[in-house]
C-alpha positions as semicolon CSV with decimal commas, in nm:
position;residue;x (nm);y (nm);z (nm)
1;X;5,188;3,554;-2,593
2;X;5,563;3,541;-2,588
3;X;5,795;3,366;-2,826
4;X;6,005;3,086;-2,689
5;X;6,314;3,306;-2,712
6;X;6,155;3,530;-2,448
7;X;6,102;3,252;-2,195
8;X;6,325;3,202;-1,894
9;X;6,663;3,044;-1,942
10;X;6,544;2,716;-1,797
11;X;6,281;2,673;-2,066
12;X;6,532;2,757;-2,339
13;X;6,767;2,503;-2,190
14;X;6,495;2,238;-2,201
15;X;6,404;2,320;-2,562
16;X;6,761;2,272;-2,669
17;X;6,766;1,928;-2,511
18;X;6,443;1,818;-2,674
19;X;6,537;1,963;-3,011
20;X;6,884;1,810;-3,012
21;X;6,767;1,464;-2,911
22;X;6,440;1,466;-3,102
23;X;6,580;1,305;-3,413
24;X;6,489;0,961;-3,275
25;X;6,161;0,801;-3,371
26;X;5,844;0,781;-3,171
27;X;5,732;0,497;-2,952
28;X;5,382;0,490;-3,099
29;X;5,266;0,363;-3,433
30;X;5,114;0,696;-3,540
31;X;5,305;0,953;-3,737
32;X;5,454;1,217;-3,511
33;X;5,630;1,549;-3,550
34;X;6,005;1,590;-3,559
35;X;6,285;1,491;-3,793
36;X;6,443;1,725;-4,051
37;X;6,280;2,060;-4,105
38;X;6,112;2,150;-4,436
39;X;6,322;2,322;-4,701
40;X;6,170;2,662;-4,618
41;X;6,209;2,741;-4,246
42;X;5,883;2,807;-4,070
43;X;5,834;3,014;-3,761
44;X;5,766;2,817;-3,447
45;X;5,425;2,844;-3,284
46;X;5,385;3,124;-3,035
47;X;5,292;2,896;-2,747
48;X;5,374;2,935;-2,380
49;X;5,191;2,895;-2,050
50;X;5,118;3,218;-1,867
51;X;5,387;3,218;-1,600
52;X;5,628;2,957;-1,475
53;X;5,537;2,673;-1,243
54;X;5,711;2,390;-1,065
55;X;5,600;2,138;-0,803
56;X;5,712;1,803;-0,665
57;X;5,520;1,532;-0,484
58;X;5,515;1,160;-0,409
59;X;5,199;0,952;-0,405
60;X;5,109;0,592;-0,339
61;X;4,974;0,414;-0,646
62;X;4,619;0,320;-0,547
63;X;4,453;-0,017;-0,601
64;X;4,189;-0,035;-0,872
65;X;3,825;0,005;-0,777
66;X;3,608;-0,306;-0,822
67;X;3,529;-0,353;-1,191
68;X;3,752;-0,063;-1,299
69;X;3,972;-0,096;-1,605
70;X;4,208;0,188;-1,515
71;X;4,365;0,342;-1,206
72;X;4,395;0,722;-1,180
73;X;4,725;0,840;-1,030
74;X;4,732;1,208;-0,926
75;X;5,082;1,345;-0,972
76;X;5,233;1,680;-0,878
77;X;5,028;2,000;-0,882
78;X;5,128;2,364;-0,845
79;X;4,963;2,643;-0,650
80;X;4,911;2,826;-0,980
81;X;4,673;2,548;-1,086
82;X;4,916;2,353;-1,303
83;X;4,878;1,978;-1,251
84;X;4,975;1,643;-1,399
85;X;4,777;1,321;-1,378
86;X;4,830;0,971;-1,511
87;X;4,601;0,674;-1,567
88;X;4,739;0,320;-1,571
89;X;4,573;-0,008;-1,659
90;X;4,408;-0,206;-1,379
91;X;4,597;-0,510;-1,509
92;X;4,935;-0,354;-1,429
93;X;5,184;-0,534;-1,208
94;X;5,242;-0,299;-0,915
95;X;5,372;-0,424;-0,577
96;X;5,186;-0,307;-0,266
97;X;5,288;0,032;-0,124
98;X;5,463;0,135;-0,446
99;X;5,507;0,510;-0,472
100;X;5,591;0,740;-0,761
101;X;5,778;1,067;-0,710
102;X;5,701;1,334;-0,967
103;X;5,814;1,684;-1,060
104;X;5,596;1,890;-1,293
105;X;5,760;2,204;-1,421
106;X;5,759;2,457;-1,703
107;X;6,140;2,443;-1,717
108;X;6,397;2,168;-1,764
109;X;6,532;1,991;-1,460
110;X;6,900;2,007;-1,368
111;X;6,906;1,630;-1,315
112;X;6,840;1,547;-1,680
113;X;7,046;1,252;-1,809
114;X;7,405;1,321;-1,910
115;X;7,326;1,254;-2,274
116;X;7,073;1,538;-2,284
117;X;7,298;1,785;-2,106
118;X;7,591;1,710;-2,337
119;X;7,385;1,748;-2,652
120;X;7,227;2,067;-2,526
121;X;7,567;2,222;-2,467
122;X;7,686;2,130;-2,814
123;X;7,374;2,252;-2,990
124;X;7,312;2,584;-2,819
125;X;7,456;2,760;-3,120
126;X;7,197;2,601;-3,347
127;X;6,907;2,649;-3,107
128;X;6,716;2,887;-3,331
129;X;6,721;2,658;-3,634
130;X;6,651;2,325;-3,462
131;X;6,375;2,453;-3,236
132;X;6,183;2,657;-3,492
133;X;5,919;2,384;-3,525
134;X;5,875;2,297;-3,157
135;X;5,799;2,470;-2,829
136;X;5,819;2,289;-2,497
137;X;5,524;2,357;-2,266
138;X;5,605;2,144;-1,961
139;X;5,826;1,868;-1,827
140;X;5,731;1,573;-1,610
141;X;5,988;1,375;-1,413
142;X;5,891;1,033;-1,269
143;X;6,075;0,798;-1,035
144;X;5,925;0,477;-0,894
145;X;6,005;0,306;-0,565
146;X;5,955;-0,045;-0,712
147;X;5,955;-0,209;-1,053
148;X;5,627;-0,145;-1,233
149;X;5,516;-0,331;-1,545
150;X;5,228;-0,193;-1,752
151;X;5,044;-0,380;-2,029
152;X;5,016;-0,042;-2,204
153;X;5,171;0,299;-2,155
154;X;4,991;0,540;-1,921
155;X;4,749;0,801;-2,043
156;X;4,838;1,152;-1,924
157;X;4,640;1,467;-1,855
158;X;4,819;1,798;-1,803
159;X;4,677;2,134;-1,703
160;X;4,879;2,450;-1,763
161;X;4,779;2,802;-1,662
162;X;4,676;3,031;-1,946
163;X;4,526;2,963;-2,286
164;X;4,713;2,764;-2,548
165;X;4,631;2,811;-2,917
166;X;4,499;2,526;-3,129
167;X;4,491;2,675;-3,480
168;X;4,776;2,534;-3,687
169;X;4,932;2,376;-3,377
170;X;4,934;2,020;-3,245
171;X;5,062;1,898;-2,909
172;X;5,270;1,586;-2,852
173;X;5,431;1,401;-2,565
174;X;5,801;1,316;-2,584
175;X;5,960;1,050;-2,364
176;X;6,316;0,969;-2,273
177;X;6,400;0,629;-2,128
178;X;6,728;0,613;-1,934
179;X;6,758;0,246;-2,031
180;X;6,720;0,330;-2,400
181;X;6,958;0,621;-2,412
182;X;7,062;0,559;-2,775
183;X;6,710;0,649;-2,888
184;X;6,723;0,990;-2,721
185;X;6,392;1,169;-2,695
186;X;6,105;0,968;-2,844
187;X;5,925;1,272;-2,981
188;X;5,614;1,088;-3,094
189;X;5,558;0,884;-2,779
190;X;5,193;0,989;-2,754
191;X;4,977;1,233;-2,942
192;X;4,837;1,437;-3,087
193;X;4,672;1,561;-2,770
194;X;4,313;1,664;-2,712
195;X;4,325;2,029;-2,605
196;X;4,034;2,184;-2,414
197;X;3,987;2,494;-2,197
198;X;4,009;2,434;-1,825
199;X;3,976;2,619;-1,498
200;X;4,265;2,588;-1,255
201;X;4,227;2,520;-0,885
202;X;4,262;2,894;-0,821
203;X;3,971;2,973;-1,050
204;X;4,189;3,113;-1,329
205;X;4,177;3,010;-1,693
206;X;4,394;2,720;-1,800
207;X;4,432;2,462;-2,074
208;X;4,398;2,086;-2,046
209;X;4,623;1,876;-2,269
210;X;4,520;1,508;-2,266
211;X;4,713;1,220;-2,422
212;X;4,563;0,875;-2,480
213;X;4,781;0,569;-2,423
214;X;4,981;0,457;-2,721
215;X;4,873;0,100;-2,641
216;X;5,224;-0,040;-2,612
217;X;5,365;-0,212;-2,300
218;X;5,601;-0,014;-2,082
219;X;5,809;-0,093;-1,775
220;X;5,957;0,137;-1,514
221;X;6,260;0,026;-1,314
222;X;6,290;0,126;-0,950
223;X;6,521;0,419;-0,889
224;X;6,551;0,520;-1,257
225;X;6,449;0,871;-1,364
226;X;6,206;0,902;-1,655
227;X;6,124;1,226;-1,835
228;X;5,825;1,335;-2,038
229;X;5,790;1,662;-2,224
230;X;5,473;1,827;-2,352
231;X;5,549;2,030;-2,661
232;X;5,376;2,211;-2,945
233;X;5,464;2,179;-3,310
234;X;5,349;2,376;-3,612
235;X;5,136;2,204;-3,873
236;X;5,414;2,238;-4,131
237;X;5,670;2,038;-3,932
238;X;5,799;1,718;-4,088
239;X;5,716;1,381;-3,934
240;X;5,996;1,144;-3,832
241;X;6,017;0,768;-3,865
242;X;5,956;0,557;-3,554
243;X;6,246;0,451;-3,334
244;X;6,418;0,162;-3,514
245;X;6,404;-0,173;-3,340
246;X;6,781;-0,200;-3,372
247;X;6,839;0,068;-3,108
248;X;7,035;-0,107;-2,832
249;X;6,902;-0,099;-2,482
250;X;7,141;-0,054;-2,194
251;X;7,059;-0,282;-1,900
252;X;6,963;-0,124;-1,570
253;X;7,240;-0,092;-1,314
254;X;7,285;-0,379;-1,076
255;X;7,266;-0,157;-0,773
256;X;6,907;-0,059;-0,701
257;X;6,828;0,182;-0,418
258;X;6,823;0,030;-0,073
259;X;6,471;-0,016;0,061
260;X;6,339;0,234;0,311
261;X;6,217;0,100;0,642
262;X;5,977;0,268;0,881
263;X;5,866;0,196;1,238
264;X;5,578;0,144;1,281
265;X;5,420;0,067;0,943
266;X;5,064;0,112;1,071
267;X;4,914;0,356;1,320
268;X;4,565;0,315;1,461
269;X;4,421;0,583;1,690
270;X;4,101;0,482;1,869
271;X;4,020;0,837;1,972
272;X;4,101;1,191;1,867
273;X;4,141;1,347;2,209
274;X;4,234;1,052;2,429
275;X;4,498;0,900;2,201
276;X;4,865;0,965;2,270
277;X;5,074;1,105;1,981
278;X;5,292;0,838;1,823
279;X;5,640;0,868;1,668
280;X;5,740;0,728;1,329
281;X;6,100;0,680;1,214
282;X;6,240;0,615;0,865
283;X;6,572;0,449;0,786
284;X;6,759;0,358;0,466
285;X;7,093;0,180;0,462
286;X;7,370;0,395;0,322
287;X;7,155;0,709;0,311
288;X;7,247;0,992;0,545
289;X;7,036;1,262;0,386
290;X;6,698;1,393;0,496
291;X;6,379;1,206;0,417
292;X;6,096;1,408;0,264
293;X;5,741;1,353;0,381
294;X;5,442;1,340;0,146
295;X;5,077;1,248;0,183
296;X;4,743;1,420;0,222
297;X;4,645;1,385;0,587
298;X;4,498;1,732;0,631
299;X;4,231;1,730;0,901
300;X;4,319;1,376;1,011
301;X;4,664;1,405;1,174
302;X;4,926;1,670;1,234
303;X;5,295;1,600;1,180
304;X;5,582;1,757;1,373
305;X;5,951;1,689;1,403
306;X;6,248;1,658;1,170
307;X;6,397;1,376;0,964
308;X;6,420;1,088;1,029
309;X;6,169;1,095;1,320
310;X;5,832;1,265;1,323
311;X;5,546;1,275;1,575
312;X;5,194;1,201;1,455
313;X;4,903;1,359;1,644
314;X;4,539;1,274;1,558
315;X;4,307;1,570;1,497
316;X;4,006;1,420;1,315
317;X;3,842;1,097;1,206
318;X;3,960;0,937;0,883
319;X;4,242;0,740;0,725
320;X;4,541;0,838;0,512
321;X;4,902;0,750;0,437
322;X;5,230;0,926;0,506
323;X;5,512;0,860;0,261
324;X;5,879;0,898;0,349
325;X;6,100;0,929;0,040
326;X;6,473;0,865;0,063
327;X;6,749;0,810;-0,190
328;X;6,663;0,741;-0,559
329;X;6,290;0,752;-0,502
330;X;6,288;0,463;-0,253
331;X;6,012;0,509;-0,001
332;X;5,813;0,362;0,285
333;X;5,448;0,417;0,372
334;X;5,280;0,452;0,709
335;X;4,910;0,362;0,703
336;X;4,713;0,573;0,948
337;X;4,361;0,536;1,080
338;X;4,190;0,763;1,330
339;X;3,883;0,585;1,466
340;X;3,831;0,456;1,111
341;X;4,054;0,148;1,048
342;X;4,355;0,210;0,824
343;X;4,345;0,068;0,472
344;X;4,545;-0,246;0,401
345;X;4,749;-0,213;0,081
346;X;4,668;-0,446;-0,209
347;X;4,881;-0,515;-0,519
348;X;4,751;-0,390;-0,854
349;X;4,736;-0,727;-1,021
350;X;4,376;-0,813;-0,940
351;X;4,330;-1,027;-1,253
352;X;4,570;-1,283;-1,107
353;X;4,378;-1,300;-0,781
354;X;4,042;-1,362;-0,943
355;X;4,112;-1,718;-1,057
356;X;4,213;-1,826;-0,708
357;X;3,873;-1,733;-0,572
358;X;3,662;-1,906;-0,835
359;X;3,819;-2,254;-0,799
360;X;3,747;-2,255;-0,425
361;X;3,374;-2,221;-0,497
362;X;3,367;-2,449;-0,797
363;X;3,339;-2,774;-0,594
364;X;3,010;-2,658;-0,444
365;X;2,809;-2,700;-0,764
366;X;2,958;-3,048;-0,804
367;X;2,834;-3,153;-0,458
368;X;2,481;-3,036;-0,524
369;X;2,424;-3,267;-0,823
370;X;2,580;-3,564;-0,638
371;X;2,357;-3,541;-0,334
372;X;2,043;-3,484;-0,537
373;X;2,071;-3,806;-0,740
374;X;2,173;-4,013;-0,434
375;X;1,858;-3,917;-0,250
376;X;1,635;-4,000;-0,544
377;X;1,740;-4,367;-0,568
378;X;1,688;-4,411;-0,193
379;X;1,325;-4,302;-0,231
380;X;1,260;-4,494;-0,552
381;X;1,261;-4,843;-0,390
382;X;1,001;-4,730;-0,134
383;X;0,709;-4,732;-0,379
384;X;0,796;-5,092;-0,477
385;X;0,812;-5,197;-0,112
386;X;0,506;-5,005;-0,007
387;X;0,257;-5,271;-0,124
388;X;0,448;-5,541;0,069
389;X;0,494;-5,359;0,397
390;X;0,251;-5,147;0,585
391;X;0,266;-4,767;0,540
392;X;0,350;-4,716;0,909
393;X;0,699;-4,863;0,868
394;X;0,785;-4,662;0,555
395;X;0,915;-4,346;0,728
396;X;1,122;-4,554;0,971
397;X;1,294;-4,778;0,719
398;X;1,360;-4,519;0,448
399;X;1,620;-4,308;0,628
400;X;1,778;-4,561;0,867
401;X;1,761;-4,906;0,698
402;X;1,911;-4,841;0,359
403;X;1,988;-5,215;0,306
404;X;1,618;-5,308;0,321
405;X;1,553;-5,204;-0,041
406;X;1,799;-5,479;-0,138
407;X;1,597;-5,742;0,055
408;X;1,266;-5,627;-0,088
409;X;1,358;-5,702;-0,449
410;X;1,501;-6,044;-0,343
411;X;1,185;-6,167;-0,166
412;X;0,949;-6,021;-0,424
413;X;1,057;-6,241;-0,718
414;X;1,055;-6,561;-0,506
415;X;0,673;-6,536;-0,482
416;X;0,695;-6,534;-0,106
417;X;0,384;-6,319;-0,077
418;X;0,188;-6,634;-0,194
419;X;0,369;-6,890;0,024
420;X;0,416;-6,681;0,335
421;X;0,069;-6,725;0,480
422;X;0,101;-7,112;0,487
423;X;0,466;-7,217;0,463
424;X;0,654;-6,958;0,664
425;X;0,559;-7,078;1,019
426;X;0,705;-7,432;0,962
427;X;1,019;-7,420;0,738
428;X;1,164;-7,075;0,791
429;X;1,294;-7,111;1,153
430;X;1,505;-7,418;1,065
431;X;1,688;-7,359;0,731
432;X;1,709;-6,982;0,710
433;X;1,715;-6,770;1,028
434;X;1,699;-6,442;0,843
435;X;1,389;-6,499;0,632
436;X;1,227;-6,669;0,929
437;X;1,270;-6,363;1,146
438;X;1,127;-6,150;0,868
439;X;0,830;-6,373;0,834
440;X;0,785;-6,369;1,208
441;X;0,782;-5,992;1,203
442;X;0,526;-5,987;0,924
443;X;0,315;-6,229;1,115
444;X;0,332;-6,027;1,428
445;X;0,217;-5,726;1,229
446;X;-0,100;-5,890;1,104
447;X;-0,289;-5,897;1,437
448;X;-0,233;-5,529;1,466
């Protein structure tokens, strides 16, 4: 293992930034490393990944699987096996087709905020003293194409090549928010990490460093650049106080990146061999640079051409997305399907959609009870009328002559069953036409 002083200049540069800005408190409620050093200086942990790595990528934030509580988001990965992954809550507010651009590197990025660069320059002379308790392992840079609101901070999993020690060393995640610049690096954002051996994609030994969510809400503003840093600290390092609530927050700039447009937004190929290659073109107002393409469509389509127009040729069945990233992380997505239909994007706010479905079905149970009782009363008068009328008329009158049950109770109390045989032929035709006709019908039934 090499000491941090033996790392490349980029790593030393990043350590100076983290050490100089690390006096701020942590974003989590747990105690975290940082703050003033103990009275007796301690040597920093001999921790470093085996070799340098750096990779950049942009991915579409997927929709949550049915019943899932979290959404895995694969970030950048390096050919050496180094990789970064995040997991966000399924209840997050994420617009459809939102992408996140990421850079995962063992060295600091030249596009760090001005505050970090200035402090690093001023504190280079004191680098040895201020960094003796910390060693930066990796940096993660994130930039979102749309505003994303999370009910709790993401959980992160990092893999670095080589073996990292665990005796007398803990690993933490620092975070710098460009909209909370006065706080500087939040050195106790998440941690301590769970460290386990891992095997990289190339089959070499590596180390997995996993951070659980700190449980606090977090928002990302479109176009802003957010930095995370994985670092090691010796067990004797002092612990700082959390970031005070009085730290002012600077509002995001009014000018967000212009949206990226693409034509067409969806491509559907009905065949692999018979389909004609199709062009796609990206455009962003005020941006004259080159768009970068991202997306895993290996074995499904081939892409040729140069920015801003590419030609898409189908080569195999499947579906995927192609992402064109322009200025400040703004992007557009082309949904592609070869034989298989392309996937329609869905927002990651499924909890809000659930209530709209349940009310539409709720009236159905209310109809079932109403029809059931209404049919029961219609059948209940039939047993009372059955002794008066013959059974042959019961099926006919029950469904079609619903008023008849009202006549049956009226004639029954008037003791007409006793008087009908003698009195109905004479008086009923003259005073009351309706009862007379009923009596006539009953009389005509008797011969039968």
